[in-house]
All heavy atoms as TSV, in Angstrom:
chain	resi	resn	atom	element	x	y	z
A	1	MET	N	N	24.752	123.338	151.266
A	1	MET	CA	C	24.310	122.454	152.322
A	1	MET	C	C	25.443	122.154	153.297
A	1	MET	O	O	25.233	122.108	154.490
A	1	MET	CB	C	23.764	121.169	151.715
A	1	MET	CG	C	23.197	120.231	152.738
A	1	MET	SD	S	22.210	119.021	151.891
A	1	MET	CE	C	21.702	118.079	153.263
A	2	ASP	N	N	26.644	121.964	152.760
A	2	ASP	CA	C	27.788	121.688	153.613
A	2	ASP	C	C	28.093	122.877	154.512
A	2	ASP	O	O	28.467	122.714	155.664
A	2	ASP	CB	C	28.994	121.342	152.741
A	2	ASP	CG	C	30.109	120.721	153.546
A	2	ASP	OD1	O	29.788	120.104	154.578
A	2	ASP	OD2	O	31.275	120.849	153.150
A	3	LYS	N	N	27.893	124.084	153.973
A	3	LYS	CA	C	28.124	125.298	154.753
A	3	LYS	C	C	27.141	125.387	155.925
A	3	LYS	O	O	27.495	125.786	157.019
A	3	LYS	CB	C	27.985	126.516	153.845
A	3	LYS	CG	C	28.384	127.802	154.482
A	3	LYS	CD	C	28.288	128.932	153.470
A	3	LYS	CE	C	28.692	130.239	154.097
A	3	LYS	NZ	N	28.572	131.338	153.161
A	4	LYS	N	N	25.895	124.984	155.697
A	4	LYS	CA	C	24.874	125.025	156.744
A	4	LYS	C	C	25.214	124.050	157.874
A	4	LYS	O	O	25.098	124.378	159.040
A	4	LYS	CB	C	23.508	124.693	156.144
A	4	LYS	CG	C	22.357	124.952	157.087
A	4	LYS	CD	C	21.044	124.583	156.427
A	4	LYS	CE	C	20.356	125.834	155.964
A	4	LYS	NZ	N	18.993	125.579	155.526
A	5	LYS	N	N	25.655	122.854	157.533
A	5	LYS	CA	C	26.040	121.875	158.554
A	5	LYS	C	C	27.212	122.390	159.375
A	5	LYS	O	O	27.243	122.232	160.582
A	5	LYS	CB	C	26.409	120.542	157.907
A	5	LYS	CG	C	25.245	119.754	157.404
A	5	LYS	CD	C	25.720	118.438	156.837
A	5	LYS	CE	C	24.585	117.639	156.253
A	5	LYS	NZ	N	25.033	116.380	155.682
A	6	LYS	N	N	28.175	122.998	158.699
A	6	LYS	CA	C	29.340	123.519	159.398
A	6	LYS	C	C	28.930	124.631	160.362
A	6	LYS	O	O	29.433	124.711	161.473
A	6	LYS	CB	C	30.354	124.043	158.380
A	6	LYS	CG	C	31.658	124.452	158.977
A	6	LYS	CD	C	32.630	124.845	157.894
A	6	LYS	CE	C	33.963	125.226	158.502
A	6	LYS	NZ	N	34.913	125.667	157.491
A	7	LYS	N	N	28.000	125.474	159.942
A	7	LYS	CA	C	27.517	126.560	160.793
A	7	LYS	C	C	26.876	126.004	162.058
A	7	LYS	O	O	27.131	126.487	163.155
A	7	LYS	CB	C	26.506	127.410	160.032
A	7	LYS	CG	C	25.872	128.493	160.864
A	7	LYS	CD	C	24.763	129.169	160.091
A	7	LYS	CE	C	23.891	129.954	161.041
A	7	LYS	NZ	N	22.641	130.335	160.460
A	8	PHE	N	N	26.046	124.976	161.929
A	8	PHE	CA	C	25.376	124.410	163.090
A	8	PHE	C	C	26.373	123.732	164.025
A	8	PHE	O	O	26.251	123.835	165.223
A	8	PHE	CB	C	24.298	123.424	162.672
A	8	PHE	CG	C	23.084	124.081	162.076
A	8	PHE	CD1	C	22.389	123.481	161.059
A	8	PHE	CD2	C	22.646	125.301	162.533
A	8	PHE	CE1	C	21.274	124.078	160.512
A	8	PHE	CE2	C	21.536	125.918	161.998
A	8	PHE	CZ	C	20.848	125.302	160.987
A	9	ARG	N	N	27.352	123.051	163.480
A	9	ARG	CA	C	28.339	122.400	164.322
A	9	ARG	C	C	29.176	123.433	165.066
A	9	ARG	O	O	29.525	123.252	166.213
A	9	ARG	CB	C	29.263	121.520	163.481
A	9	ARG	CG	C	28.818	120.099	163.481
A	9	ARG	CD	C	29.851	119.212	162.863
A	9	ARG	NE	N	29.293	118.745	161.603
A	9	ARG	CZ	C	29.925	118.706	160.458
A	9	ARG	NH1	N	31.158	119.086	160.367
A	9	ARG	NH2	N	29.324	118.280	159.379
A	10	HIS	N	N	29.456	124.530	164.405
A	10	HIS	CA	C	30.297	125.562	165.014
A	10	HIS	C	C	29.567	126.274	166.149
A	10	HIS	O	O	30.148	126.541	167.190
A	10	HIS	CB	C	30.734	126.563	163.947
A	10	HIS	CG	C	31.547	127.695	164.491
A	10	HIS	ND1	N	32.817	127.509	164.989
A	10	HIS	CD2	C	31.269	128.998	164.638
A	10	HIS	CE1	C	33.280	128.658	165.407
A	10	HIS	NE2	N	32.368	129.585	165.206
A	11	ASN	N	N	28.295	126.569	165.969
A	11	ASN	CA	C	27.566	127.346	166.964
A	11	ASN	C	C	27.029	126.514	168.113
A	11	ASN	O	O	26.661	127.059	169.135
A	11	ASN	CB	C	26.410	128.102	166.299
A	11	ASN	CG	C	26.927	129.218	165.408
A	11	ASN	OD1	O	28.036	129.693	165.598
A	11	ASN	ND2	N	26.134	129.602	164.443
A	12	GLY	N	N	26.891	125.250	167.978
A	12	GLY	CA	C	26.488	124.400	169.087
A	12	GLY	C	C	25.017	124.039	169.092
A	12	GLY	O	O	24.249	124.409	168.220
A	13	GLN	N	N	24.626	123.347	170.141
A	13	GLN	CA	C	23.278	122.798	170.273
A	13	GLN	C	C	22.236	123.871	170.531
A	13	GLN	O	O	21.099	123.752	170.100
A	13	GLN	CB	C	23.270	121.758	171.397
A	13	GLN	CG	C	21.988	120.973	171.509
A	13	GLN	CD	C	21.791	120.019	170.353
A	13	GLN	OE1	O	22.748	119.625	169.704
A	13	GLN	NE2	N	20.566	119.635	170.089
A	14	ALA	N	N	22.592	124.926	171.245
A	14	ALA	CA	C	21.614	125.964	171.585
A	14	ALA	C	C	21.075	126.645	170.332
A	14	ALA	O	O	19.897	126.972	170.262
A	14	ALA	CB	C	22.243	126.991	172.514
A	15	ILE	N	N	21.911	126.848	169.351
A	15	ILE	CA	C	21.477	127.486	168.110
A	15	ILE	C	C	20.468	126.597	167.394
A	15	ILE	O	O	19.483	127.087	166.849
A	15	ILE	CB	C	22.685	127.787	167.198
A	15	ILE	CG1	C	23.643	128.743	167.888
A	15	ILE	CG2	C	22.241	128.338	165.863
A	15	ILE	CD1	C	23.062	130.094	168.222
A	16	LEU	N	N	20.684	125.294	167.409
A	16	LEU	CA	C	19.751	124.374	166.767
A	16	LEU	C	C	18.369	124.457	167.416
A	16	LEU	O	O	17.355	124.449	166.729
A	16	LEU	CB	C	20.270	122.941	166.837
A	16	LEU	CG	C	21.437	122.604	165.927
A	16	LEU	CD1	C	21.934	121.204	166.213
A	16	LEU	CD2	C	21.038	122.732	164.482
A	17	MET	N	N	18.308	124.545	168.739
A	17	MET	CA	C	17.031	124.607	169.437
A	17	MET	C	C	16.318	125.922	169.137
A	17	MET	O	O	15.112	125.939	168.923
A	17	MET	CB	C	17.239	124.437	170.940
A	17	MET	CG	C	15.944	124.404	171.706
A	17	MET	SD	S	14.808	123.103	171.183
A	17	MET	CE	C	15.570	121.692	171.877
A	18	ILE	N	N	17.068	127.013	169.102
A	18	ILE	CA	C	16.455	128.308	168.800
A	18	ILE	C	C	15.913	128.315	167.377
A	18	ILE	O	O	14.811	128.796	167.131
A	18	ILE	CB	C	17.472	129.451	169.026
A	18	ILE	CG1	C	17.774	129.578	170.512
A	18	ILE	CG2	C	16.953	130.764	168.466
A	18	ILE	CD1	C	18.907	130.512	170.833
A	19	ASP	N	N	16.677	127.754	166.446
A	19	ASP	CA	C	16.209	127.667	165.063
A	19	ASP	C	C	14.963	126.807	164.949
A	19	ASP	O	O	14.035	127.129	164.214
A	19	ASP	CB	C	17.303	127.111	164.154
A	19	ASP	CG	C	18.399	128.113	163.887
A	19	ASP	OD1	O	18.166	129.328	164.094
A	19	ASP	OD2	O	19.488	127.684	163.465
A	20	PHE	N	N	14.947	125.707	165.698
A	20	PHE	CA	C	13.774	124.830	165.675
A	20	PHE	C	C	12.540	125.558	166.205
A	20	PHE	O	O	11.465	125.488	165.610
A	20	PHE	CB	C	14.028	123.568	166.499
A	20	PHE	CG	C	12.803	122.739	166.695
A	20	PHE	CD1	C	12.278	122.001	165.657
A	20	PHE	CD2	C	12.147	122.730	167.917
A	20	PHE	CE1	C	11.125	121.243	165.828
A	20	PHE	CE2	C	11.006	121.983	168.103
A	20	PHE	CZ	C	10.493	121.234	167.055
A	21	LEU	N	N	12.691	126.249	167.327
A	21	LEU	CA	C	11.552	126.977	167.903
A	21	LEU	C	C	11.069	128.080	166.970
A	21	LEU	O	O	9.860	128.282	166.816
A	21	LEU	CB	C	11.926	127.556	169.264
A	21	LEU	CG	C	12.126	126.538	170.373
A	21	LEU	CD1	C	12.627	127.222	171.631
A	21	LEU	CD2	C	10.846	125.778	170.644
A	22	LYS	N	N	12.003	128.781	166.343
A	22	LYS	CA	C	11.622	129.836	165.411
A	22	LYS	C	C	10.855	129.262	164.219
A	22	LYS	O	O	9.826	129.789	163.817
A	22	LYS	CB	C	12.870	130.566	164.923
A	22	LYS	CG	C	12.562	131.833	164.161
A	22	LYS	CD	C	13.778	132.510	163.555
A	22	LYS	CE	C	14.990	132.491	164.416
A	22	LYS	NZ	N	16.147	133.172	163.798
A	23	GLU	N	N	11.344	128.162	163.683
A	23	GLU	CA	C	10.679	127.530	162.546
A	23	GLU	C	C	9.310	126.980	162.935
A	23	GLU	O	O	8.349	127.071	162.171
A	23	GLU	CB	C	11.556	126.409	161.997
A	23	GLU	CG	C	11.044	125.843	160.699
A	23	GLU	CD	C	12.025	124.860	160.082
A	23	GLU	OE1	O	13.229	124.971	160.351
A	23	GLU	OE2	O	11.544	123.991	159.337
A	24	PHE	N	N	9.195	126.427	164.149
A	24	PHE	CA	C	7.917	125.897	164.616
A	24	PHE	C	C	6.889	127.021	164.784
A	24	PHE	O	O	5.727	126.869	164.404
A	24	PHE	CB	C	8.110	125.145	165.932
A	24	PHE	CG	C	6.861	124.503	166.438
A	24	PHE	CD1	C	6.309	123.427	165.774
A	24	PHE	CD2	C	6.221	124.999	167.559
A	24	PHE	CE1	C	5.141	122.827	166.228
A	24	PHE	CE2	C	5.060	124.415	168.021
A	24	PHE	CZ	C	4.516	123.327	167.360
A	25	LEU	N	N	7.307	128.139	165.344
A	25	LEU	CA	C	6.386	129.271	165.494
A	25	LEU	C	C	5.966	129.842	164.146
A	25	LEU	O	O	4.812	130.241	163.961
A	25	LEU	CB	C	7.016	130.356	166.367
A	25	LEU	CG	C	7.161	129.979	167.833
A	25	LEU	CD1	C	7.932	131.060	168.580
A	25	LEU	CD2	C	5.825	129.729	168.488
A	26	GLU	N	N	6.888	129.868	163.190
A	26	GLU	CA	C	6.525	130.299	161.835
A	26	GLU	C	C	5.507	129.344	161.214
A	26	GLU	O	O	4.585	129.767	160.525
A	26	GLU	CB	C	7.766	130.394	160.963
A	26	GLU	CG	C	8.662	131.566	161.308
A	26	GLU	CD	C	9.961	131.554	160.538
A	26	GLU	OE1	O	10.138	130.679	159.655
A	26	GLU	OE2	O	10.800	132.414	160.819
A	27	PHE	N	N	5.685	128.039	161.453
A	27	PHE	CA	C	4.738	127.051	160.957
A	27	PHE	C	C	3.345	127.289	161.541
A	27	PHE	O	O	2.350	127.275	160.829
A	27	PHE	CB	C	5.219	125.640	161.305
A	27	PHE	CG	C	4.171	124.579	161.127
A	27	PHE	CD1	C	3.858	124.106	159.872
A	27	PHE	CD2	C	3.507	124.061	162.225
A	27	PHE	CE1	C	2.886	123.126	159.712
A	27	PHE	CE2	C	2.544	123.085	162.077
A	27	PHE	CZ	C	2.232	122.622	160.812
A	28	LEU	N	N	3.286	127.498	162.873
A	28	LEU	CA	C	1.992	127.741	163.520
A	28	LEU	C	C	1.332	128.995	162.964
A	28	LEU	O	O	0.117	129.025	162.747
A	28	LEU	CB	C	2.170	127.878	165.029
A	28	LEU	CG	C	2.555	126.616	165.787
A	28	LEU	CD1	C	2.741	126.940	167.258
A	28	LEU	CD2	C	1.524	125.537	165.618
A	29	ASN	N	N	2.112	130.020	162.740
A	29	ASN	CA	C	1.570	131.273	162.226
A	29	ASN	C	C	1.087	131.129	160.784
A	29	ASN	O	O	0.010	131.609	160.429
A	29	ASN	CB	C	2.621	132.377	162.327
A	29	ASN	CG	C	2.036	133.738	162.093
A	29	ASN	OD1	O	0.850	133.946	162.290
A	29	ASN	ND2	N	2.864	134.666	161.674
A	30	GLU	N	N	1.865	130.447	159.963
A	30	GLU	CA	C	1.515	130.301	158.550
A	30	GLU	C	C	0.300	129.399	158.347
A	30	GLU	O	O	-0.577	129.691	157.544
A	30	GLU	CB	C	2.709	129.737	157.788
A	30	GLU	CG	C	2.474	129.637	156.296
A	30	GLU	CD	C	3.714	129.149	155.581
A	30	GLU	OE1	O	4.830	129.458	156.036
A	30	GLU	OE2	O	3.548	128.448	154.575
A	31	ARG	N	N	0.230	128.321	159.089
A	31	ARG	CA	C	-0.866	127.358	158.937
A	31	ARG	C	C	-2.073	127.668	159.809
A	31	ARG	O	O	-3.052	126.944	159.781
A	31	ARG	CB	C	-0.375	125.943	159.283
A	31	ARG	CG	C	0.814	125.485	158.516
A	31	ARG	CD	C	0.453	125.096	157.128
A	31	ARG	NE	N	1.661	124.633	156.444
A	31	ARG	CZ	C	1.639	123.946	155.348
A	31	ARG	NH1	N	0.516	123.613	154.793
A	31	ARG	NH2	N	2.772	123.575	154.795
A	32	LYS	N	N	-1.972	128.715	160.627
A	32	LYS	CA	C	-3.062	129.137	161.536
A	32	LYS	C	C	-3.467	128.009	162.482
A	32	LYS	O	O	-4.630	127.776	162.731
A	32	LYS	CB	C	-4.280	129.620	160.749
A	32	LYS	CG	C	-3.984	130.689	159.713
A	32	LYS	CD	C	-3.549	131.967	160.350
A	32	LYS	CE	C	-3.438	133.052	159.306
A	32	LYS	NZ	N	-2.176	133.750	159.310
A	33	LYS	N	N	-2.474	127.327	163.024
A	33	LYS	CA	C	-2.733	126.233	163.966
A	33	LYS	C	C	-2.385	126.691	165.380
A	33	LYS	O	O	-1.558	126.106	166.074
A	33	LYS	CB	C	-1.917	125.012	163.574
A	33	LYS	CG	C	-2.310	124.466	162.223
A	33	LYS	CD	C	-1.943	123.032	162.095
A	33	LYS	CE	C	-2.333	122.501	160.746
A	33	LYS	NZ	N	-3.691	122.098	160.652
A	34	TYR	N	N	-3.047	127.739	165.816
A	34	TYR	CA	C	-2.783	128.309	167.126
A	34	TYR	C	C	-3.243	127.385	168.255
A	34	TYR	O	O	-2.763	127.503	169.368
A	34	TYR	CB	C	-3.476	129.663	167.270
A	34	TYR	CG	C	-3.020	130.667	166.242
A	34	TYR	CD1	C	-3.918	131.195	165.320
A	34	TYR	CD2	C	-1.707	131.085	166.185
A	34	TYR	CE1	C	-3.508	132.110	164.382
A	34	TYR	CE2	C	-1.285	131.993	165.254
A	34	TYR	CZ	C	-2.190	132.512	164.346
A	34	TYR	OH	O	-1.782	133.415	163.417
A	35	TRP	N	N	-4.134	126.468	167.970
A	35	TRP	CA	C	-4.638	125.564	168.998
A	35	TRP	C	C	-3.562	124.577	169.447
A	35	TRP	O	O	-3.688	123.961	170.503
A	35	TRP	CB	C	-5.867	124.815	168.485
A	35	TRP	CG	C	-5.624	124.045	167.222
A	35	TRP	CD1	C	-5.757	124.494	165.955
A	35	TRP	CD2	C	-5.191	122.686	167.114
A	35	TRP	NE1	N	-5.427	123.509	165.058
A	35	TRP	CE2	C	-5.081	122.384	165.748
A	35	TRP	CE3	C	-4.892	121.702	168.045
A	35	TRP	CZ2	C	-4.675	121.148	165.296
A	35	TRP	CZ3	C	-4.486	120.460	167.592
A	35	TRP	CH2	C	-4.385	120.200	166.217
A	36	LEU	N	N	-2.480	124.413	168.668
A	36	LEU	CA	C	-1.402	123.516	169.069
A	36	LEU	C	C	-0.521	124.113	170.160
A	36	LEU	O	O	0.097	123.383	170.929
A	36	LEU	CB	C	-0.519	123.181	167.869
A	36	LEU	CG	C	-1.060	122.165	166.878
A	36	LEU	CD1	C	-0.124	122.057	165.691
A	36	LEU	CD2	C	-1.215	120.823	167.536
A	37	LEU	N	N	-0.467	125.433	170.256
A	37	LEU	CA	C	0.430	126.086	171.194
A	37	LEU	C	C	0.136	125.741	172.654
A	37	LEU	O	O	1.069	125.400	173.396
A	37	LEU	CB	C	0.395	127.596	170.969
A	37	LEU	CG	C	1.578	128.388	171.465
A	37	LEU	CD1	C	2.872	127.851	170.894
A	37	LEU	CD2	C	1.416	129.845	171.109
A	38	PRO	N	N	-1.111	125.773	173.128
A	38	PRO	CA	C	-1.350	125.376	174.524
A	38	PRO	C	C	-0.985	123.915	174.811
A	38	PRO	O	O	-0.494	123.606	175.900
A	38	PRO	CB	C	-2.850	125.593	174.720
A	38	PRO	CG	C	-3.257	126.516	173.648
A	38	PRO	CD	C	-2.324	126.289	172.514
A	39	ILE	N	N	-1.180	123.044	173.843
A	39	ILE	CA	C	-0.826	121.630	174.025
A	39	ILE	C	C	0.681	121.489	174.196
A	39	ILE	O	O	1.157	120.782	175.102
A	39	ILE	CB	C	-1.329	120.793	172.834
A	39	ILE	CG1	C	-2.848	120.836	172.770
A	39	ILE	CG2	C	-0.813	119.362	172.917
A	39	ILE	CD1	C	-3.428	120.236	171.517
A	40	ILE	N	N	1.446	122.171	173.374
A	40	ILE	CA	C	2.903	122.114	173.448
A	40	ILE	C	C	3.394	122.696	174.768
A	40	ILE	O	O	4.298	122.143	175.411
A	40	ILE	CB	C	3.528	122.867	172.259
A	40	ILE	CG1	C	3.113	122.247	170.934
A	40	ILE	CG2	C	5.038	122.923	172.382
A	40	ILE	CD1	C	3.556	120.824	170.737
A	41	ILE	N	N	2.796	123.792	175.212
A	41	ILE	CA	C	3.205	124.421	176.468
A	41	ILE	C	C	2.936	123.500	177.651
A	41	ILE	O	O	3.783	123.335	178.533
A	41	ILE	CB	C	2.508	125.785	176.643
A	41	ILE	CG1	C	3.052	126.776	175.615
A	41	ILE	CG2	C	2.688	126.324	178.044
A	41	ILE	CD1	C	2.307	128.085	175.551
A	42	VAL	N	N	1.765	122.870	177.684
A	42	VAL	CA	C	1.436	121.961	178.794
A	42	VAL	C	C	2.372	120.751	178.794
A	42	VAL	O	O	2.858	120.336	179.848
A	42	VAL	CB	C	-0.045	121.523	178.711
A	42	VAL	CG1	C	-0.342	120.379	179.649
A	42	VAL	CG2	C	-0.943	122.705	179.014
A	43	LEU	N	N	2.664	120.201	177.629
A	43	LEU	CA	C	3.591	119.069	177.554
A	43	LEU	C	C	4.988	119.469	178.028
A	43	LEU	O	O	5.656	118.702	178.725
A	43	LEU	CB	C	3.653	118.522	176.128
A	43	LEU	CG	C	2.450	117.709	175.676
A	43	LEU	CD1	C	2.590	117.349	174.201
A	43	LEU	CD2	C	2.297	116.462	176.515
A	44	ALA	N	N	5.429	120.659	177.661
A	44	ALA	CA	C	6.742	121.136	178.100
A	44	ALA	C	C	6.767	121.336	179.615
A	44	ALA	O	O	7.759	120.995	180.276
A	44	ALA	CB	C	7.095	122.434	177.387
A	45	LEU	N	N	5.696	121.871	180.183
A	45	LEU	CA	C	5.637	122.062	181.631
A	45	LEU	C	C	5.667	120.727	182.373
A	45	LEU	O	O	6.343	120.601	183.399
A	45	LEU	CB	C	4.395	122.861	182.016
A	45	LEU	CG	C	4.427	124.341	181.659
A	45	LEU	CD1	C	3.089	124.991	181.981
A	45	LEU	CD2	C	5.550	125.040	182.390
A	46	PHE	N	N	4.935	119.735	181.873
A	46	PHE	CA	C	4.984	118.407	182.489
A	46	PHE	C	C	6.387	117.810	182.378
A	46	PHE	O	O	6.866	117.158	183.307
A	46	PHE	CB	C	3.969	117.462	181.859
A	46	PHE	CG	C	2.597	117.577	182.448
A	46	PHE	CD1	C	1.493	117.742	181.631
A	46	PHE	CD2	C	2.399	117.522	183.812
A	46	PHE	CE1	C	0.223	117.856	182.161
A	46	PHE	CE2	C	1.140	117.629	184.360
A	46	PHE	CZ	C	0.050	117.798	183.532
A	47	GLY	N	N	7.043	118.006	181.254
A	47	GLY	CA	C	8.406	117.514	181.087
A	47	GLY	C	C	9.369	118.147	182.078
A	47	GLY	O	O	10.188	117.462	182.692
A	48	VAL	N	N	9.249	119.459	182.255
A	48	VAL	CA	C	10.100	120.153	183.220
A	48	VAL	C	C	9.798	119.674	184.632
A	48	VAL	O	O	10.711	119.460	185.434
A	48	VAL	CB	C	9.909	121.684	183.091
A	48	VAL	CG1	C	10.539	122.422	184.255
A	48	VAL	CG2	C	10.482	122.178	181.776
A	49	LEU	N	N	8.541	119.478	184.947
A	49	LEU	CA	C	8.156	118.994	186.266
A	49	LEU	C	C	8.744	117.620	186.551
A	49	LEU	O	O	9.258	117.354	187.637
A	49	LEU	CB	C	6.633	118.948	186.380
A	49	LEU	CG	C	6.050	118.497	187.711
A	49	LEU	CD1	C	6.342	119.543	188.781
A	49	LEU	CD2	C	4.565	118.279	187.582
A	50	ILE	N	N	8.716	116.746	185.578
A	50	ILE	CA	C	9.261	115.397	185.750
A	50	ILE	C	C	10.767	115.445	185.924
A	50	ILE	O	O	11.326	114.767	186.795
A	50	ILE	CB	C	8.867	114.502	184.557
A	50	ILE	CG1	C	7.376	114.193	184.623
A	50	ILE	CG2	C	9.686	113.222	184.526
A	50	ILE	CD1	C	6.836	113.505	183.398
A	51	VAL	N	N	11.441	116.251	185.131
A	51	VAL	CA	C	12.897	116.333	185.231
A	51	VAL	C	C	13.319	116.909	186.574
A	51	VAL	O	O	14.254	116.414	187.208
A	51	VAL	CB	C	13.465	117.178	184.066
A	51	VAL	CG1	C	14.916	117.542	184.303
A	51	VAL	CG2	C	13.317	116.424	182.759
A	52	LEU	N	N	12.639	117.943	187.033
A	52	LEU	CA	C	13.017	118.575	188.288
A	52	LEU	C	C	12.682	117.721	189.508
A	52	LEU	O	O	13.314	117.852	190.552
A	52	LEU	CB	C	12.345	119.944	188.420
A	52	LEU	CG	C	12.838	121.011	187.455
A	52	LEU	CD1	C	12.068	122.302	187.649
A	52	LEU	CD2	C	14.327	121.245	187.621
A	53	SER	N	N	11.709	116.851	189.386
A	53	SER	CA	C	11.298	116.056	190.544
A	53	SER	C	C	11.999	114.698	190.632
A	53	SER	O	O	11.721	113.936	191.545
A	53	SER	CB	C	9.791	115.840	190.513
A	53	SER	OG	O	9.448	115.001	189.434
A	54	GLN	N	N	12.886	114.395	189.735
A	54	GLN	CA	C	13.531	113.078	189.719
A	54	GLN	C	C	14.288	112.783	191.005
A	54	GLN	O	O	14.123	111.725	191.587
A	54	GLN	CB	C	14.496	112.969	188.532
A	54	GLN	CG	C	13.805	112.776	187.224
A	54	GLN	CD	C	13.083	111.456	187.134
A	54	GLN	OE1	O	13.535	110.458	187.672
A	54	GLN	NE2	N	11.972	111.442	186.455
A	55	GLY	N	N	15.117	113.691	191.450
A	55	GLY	CA	C	15.934	113.383	192.606
A	55	GLY	C	C	15.713	114.328	193.766
A	55	GLY	O	O	16.576	114.474	194.619
A	56	SER	N	N	14.578	114.954	193.825
A	56	SER	CA	C	14.385	115.949	194.877
A	56	SER	C	C	13.500	115.407	195.996
A	56	SER	O	O	12.867	114.364	195.872
A	56	SER	CB	C	13.762	117.217	194.294
A	56	SER	OG	O	12.426	116.972	193.932
A	57	ALA	N	N	13.434	116.173	197.066
A	57	ALA	CA	C	12.591	115.795	198.202
A	57	ALA	C	C	11.126	116.117	197.940
A	57	ALA	O	O	10.254	115.728	198.705
A	57	ALA	CB	C	13.056	116.530	199.452
A	58	VAL	N	N	10.851	116.817	196.857
A	58	VAL	CA	C	9.480	117.210	196.518
A	58	VAL	C	C	8.748	116.087	195.782
A	58	VAL	O	O	7.531	116.112	195.663
A	58	VAL	CB	C	9.516	118.488	195.650
A	58	VAL	CG1	C	8.138	118.997	195.343
A	58	VAL	CG2	C	10.338	119.568	196.330
A	59	ALA	N	N	9.489	115.089	195.304
A	59	ALA	CA	C	8.904	114.016	194.500
A	59	ALA	C	C	7.687	113.341	195.133
A	59	ALA	O	O	6.680	113.138	194.442
A	59	ALA	CB	C	9.969	112.988	194.149
A	60	PRO	N	N	7.687	112.986	196.417
A	60	PRO	CA	C	6.493	112.335	196.984
A	60	PRO	C	C	5.249	113.228	196.942
A	60	PRO	O	O	4.137	112.730	196.786
A	60	PRO	CB	C	6.892	112.051	198.427
A	60	PRO	CG	C	8.355	112.025	198.437
A	60	PRO	CD	C	8.788	112.985	197.372
A	61	PHE	N	N	5.439	114.521	197.043
A	61	PHE	CA	C	4.283	115.429	197.002
A	61	PHE	C	C	3.747	115.589	195.579
A	61	PHE	O	O	2.550	115.781	195.394
A	61	PHE	CB	C	4.686	116.792	197.574
A	61	PHE	CG	C	5.136	116.710	199.010
A	61	PHE	CD1	C	6.465	116.910	199.331
A	61	PHE	CD2	C	4.231	116.393	200.015
A	61	PHE	CE1	C	6.872	116.821	200.651
A	61	PHE	CE2	C	4.649	116.295	201.334
A	61	PHE	CZ	C	5.960	116.511	201.652
A	62	ILE	N	N	4.625	115.483	194.590
A	62	ILE	CA	C	4.177	115.570	193.202
A	62	ILE	C	C	3.373	114.334	192.837
A	62	ILE	O	O	2.410	114.407	192.090
A	62	ILE	CB	C	5.376	115.784	192.272
A	62	ILE	CG1	C	5.959	117.163	192.529
A	62	ILE	CG2	C	4.983	115.635	190.822
A	62	ILE	CD1	C	7.209	117.463	191.776
A	63	TYR	N	N	3.757	113.183	193.370
A	63	TYR	CA	C	3.044	111.942	193.056
A	63	TYR	C	C	1.595	111.992	193.577
A	63	TYR	O	O	0.721	111.345	193.007
A	63	TYR	CB	C	3.756	110.737	193.645
A	63	TYR	CG	C	5.083	110.460	192.964
A	63	TYR	CD1	C	6.226	110.225	193.714
A	63	TYR	CD2	C	5.194	110.436	191.584
A	63	TYR	CE1	C	7.436	109.973	193.101
A	63	TYR	CE2	C	6.387	110.203	190.973
A	63	TYR	CZ	C	7.509	109.968	191.724
A	63	TYR	OH	O	8.699	109.724	191.111
A	64	THR	N	N	1.351	112.737	194.633
A	64	THR	CA	C	-0.015	112.826	195.140
A	64	THR	C	C	-0.917	113.633	194.225
A	64	THR	O	O	-2.146	113.489	194.286
A	64	THR	CB	C	-0.023	113.445	196.545
A	64	THR	OG1	O	0.518	114.752	196.484
A	64	THR	CG2	C	0.768	112.608	197.522
A	65	ILE	N	N	-0.364	114.473	193.393
A	65	ILE	CA	C	-1.162	115.252	192.438
A	65	ILE	C	C	-1.829	114.334	191.432
A	65	ILE	O	O	-2.969	114.514	191.054
A	65	ILE	CB	C	-0.291	116.301	191.726
A	65	ILE	CG1	C	0.199	117.336	192.733
A	65	ILE	CG2	C	-1.064	116.973	190.610
A	65	ILE	CD1	C	1.196	118.321	192.142
A	66	PHE	N	N	-1.099	113.291	191.012
A	66	PHE	CA	C	-1.609	112.399	189.992
A	66	PHE	C	C	-2.217	111.181	190.635
A	66	PHE	O	O	-2.707	110.317	190.122
A	66	PHE	CB	C	-0.495	112.012	189.029
A	66	PHE	CG	C	0.107	113.200	188.354
A	66	PHE	CD1	C	1.369	113.656	188.719
A	66	PHE	CD2	C	-0.583	113.890	187.378
A	66	PHE	CE1	C	1.934	114.744	188.101
A	66	PHE	CE2	C	-0.022	114.974	186.761
A	66	PHE	CZ	C	1.239	115.415	187.107
């Protein structure tokens, strides 16, 4: 267990995210919960939209969508 923690600390945050995504996709495949994938994708797209529109000139136009 100590070796695993050291590996994650050494490789950085990006490795943790890739491992998480890989494990999540394996979970979806094993449990046959494919209906969760579109929900996760839409939530991620909304998150990216919110982050990108925080300080930009496009923000007023995004607010009209909702």
